[in-house]
C-alpha angles and dihedrals in degrees: 000000000000112000121198120266091248093054093047091049092051091047091050091051089053091047092051090049091050090048091052091048090048091051093048094048091045093052090047089051092049091048090052091052092050090048090052093043108026091176089070090061091048091052091050091052092047091051090053093046096050092050092050093048094052093047091049092048091049093051091048089049091227117151127346110320092198092055090044091053092049091051090048091054091049094049093044092050091053091049092047092050091051090048092049091050092053091047091050092052089051093047091243137135126224089248088063088074094057135063106256118203117245091237118039091196098061101013088237097303095111094232137079102205105311093335125095111247120236091245092060092040090057091052089049089052090052092048089049090054091049090051092051091046089055089052102040106018112210098336109151141153089255091061097047107121114213091176088074089070119079118257091202117115113257115202092204092064097026091234140049121285088238094058092045092048091048088059091047091049092052092047090052091050091050091048092052093049094047097041129173086034094186093305096302113170126206133220114204108200128179146095122301120283098026099116104268094132091040094056089044088056091048091053091045092053094051093043091050091047088056091056102260124131119246131194122192131188139154106237092249090058090045095055091043089056091052090048091051092050091049102040103020105031122177123210113263092353125110118183091187102046095094091056089063102035107038117105090235127024120196116197117188131203101008108188097039093089125093105259112233136152088260096053092045091051093048093047093050093046092050098044094043095047093050091045091053091048093045093238109151126236129196108205122184125196141166088219123101117234092259090051091052090052090051096046102045136049119274089250092057095040090050092056095045098044098030104044106021121086108238119230111186120202121209139188141048126316103286092196089076090050091051089054 
């Protein structure tokens, strides 16, 4: 579940803010306890002083260090017992006098070794959802309106657009719930205004809710990012890294770009890399399968038409009906 660098940075900023707030509230709580029970503060200071005195005496080699250590243990034990008695009368635990990290697994760092901790992963998931909400608003399966598709029989598709779209809708729901479905990629094909982007957004929302990372881009934006990385690179910044590493990549409006040797090379590199790594792609296009085969190289067409699961969209432009 590789989130983009931008999402991880925003999640880390939130984690740091939560850590700072936790430390401030913890210190305020500890100060209130010491104010209510001043003797606890005195005991804490005495424990620190006795330890420092024994260490200093040991380094100066004055007296018997073994006897000094034994006396230290005796004094410390008495102080600790007094502290525990006061805490017990107040209904407190020893940990209440220390700043405890928000996450016991990573101590608030966000990582356990080289692995992202679940606390940071949850913040990444929330940032991912906010990013998708900014892109797609409140699009969801629950708001998909099948009544916008005609229920009249269409001889060309041997059914009504509504029935065919009902099947497409159910397949999209099943895909989202079973993601990653062994790396299966989808090809959404159909005329403009039939809900391809909407169903992509619905899938993205469910997939993100389940903790997977999602990247979305219209193809024009995609190729612009690759051009920037190639011709206007920035140190330690990759605009295209999420397109390769995200759990799900959604590419919108394939076929609207200007076809050049550069765009063909980028598209092949991206689709082939994700195919080899079994990272799914949802690709939408207004082009029919035969038009894809005519427009793109045999290598690209083979991957799109041979390995992607085809979802065909039928009907009239629903945007006009919504207006």
